[in-house]
N, C-alpha and C positions, 0 to 999 in steps of 0.2 A: 349553830352556824359559826359562832366565834371560835369554838374549839377546832372546827374543820379548817378555818382560815389560818389559825395559828399553826396547826400541824402542817398545812400546805406550805406556809412561809418557811417554817423551820426545815421541813423535809427538802424543799427546793434548794435552799442555801446549803444544807448539809450534803446533798447528793452532788452538787456542783463540784465538791472537793473530794469525792470518792472515786476510786478506780472501779474496774469491772467487778462483778459479783465474785468471781473466782479469786481475784486478787484481794478483795476486801476480807474474804474468809481467812486469809493468811495474815492480815494485819494484827499487830500486837500493840498493847498499851505500852507506854514508856517503861513501865516496870517489868515488861516481858510477858505479862499475862494476856490472853486473848480477850477480845470483846465478846461479851455474853449478853443474854437477855437480862441478866441481873444487873450488870454494870452499865448497860446502855439505856436504862430507864431511870429518870430522876424526877420524882414527884415532889412538888413544893412542900417544904416543911418549915414552918415558922421558927422552930427551934434552931434551925441551921442558918438563919439569916445573919447577915453581918450588919451591925448598926453603923450608920454614918451620922454626920453632924446634922443632916437634914431629913433623915428617914432611915431606910435600910436597903440592902441589896441581897439578892439570892443568885448563886451561880448554878445554873442548870447544867452547863458544860464549862468546867473551869480551864484555866490556862495549861494545866498539866495532863488533861485527859486525852486530847488528840495530839499526835505527834506534830501536826502542822500548826498548832497554836490557835485553831478556830475555837471561839467561845460563844456562849449565850448566857447572858446575865439579865435578871430583872432588877431594875432600879425603881424605888418608890421614894418620891420626893414630896415633902410637906408643902403646904400652900405658899405660893409666891416666893419659892426658894429655888436654888440651883445646887447641884452636886459640886460643881467647880466652875471656875471662870472659863471663857473660851480659850482653846488651846490647839496645838498642832501635835501630830505624832505620825510616825510611819504607819502605813497600812490603812486600808479603807475601814469605815465603821458605818453601821446602819442602826438607826433608832426606829423601833416600831411601837407606836403608842397603843397601849392596852386600854387605859382609862384616863380620863381627864383631858386637859388642854395644855399642850406644850408650846413654848416659844422656841423656835429653832433659829440659831445664828449660824451663818455661813459666809465667811469672807466679807464681813462688813454689812451684810444685809440680814434682816430678820423676817420671819413669817410665823404663823401659828397653825396648828393642826390638832385635831382631836382623835378619838378612837379610830383605829384601823388606818392610820396615816403612817407612812414611812418617811424618814429623812435620811438622805444619803450623805456621808461625809467622805469626799474623795481623799486619797492619800495626800498628806502634806497641807491640807486646807485648814484654815482657822475655823473652828466650829465649837458649838456648845448647845446645850438644851437646858431649859428651865421650866418651872411650873408657872403658867400664866394666870392661874386662878386661885381662889381661896379654898379649893378642894384638892384632895390628894391626886398626884400624878403617878401613873404606873406605866413603865415602858420597858421593852426589851432592848438590850444592847448586843448586837452581833458584830464581833470583831475578831480578826485574826492577829494574834500577838506574834511578833517576830522573836526568834530565839534570844536575841540580845535584850529584849524587854522582859523576859520571864524572870 
């Protein structure tokens, strides 16, 4: 059930940004190569994680894969910690909690949510997410980077 939900969430967001089937067949990666079954699948690999000061992250779709800058990253945060302080940036951002309990901050207010909860950060809003418990927090970050941020 969880895999189906994750796939549905990812597929819905991804398809929002795609063109018609015929046009998407013509799309090229930034390096000029076509999208293929081989480069369109990314299975989690612990050896390819990036260590952070509070845990690690894994890029399922990095900033350079799609021409429009759409990304999907998993962040894993240790107990009672945050990846960074609340901040603002251009572009919307979505957090999807996989495991644990997150504290979400948005424009001066906070709330918490557990597995299968999404938190939406509108463009220009002050926002942040932190681990609200003594257990590990895992969440997806879905964000579109602008060319100036890459």
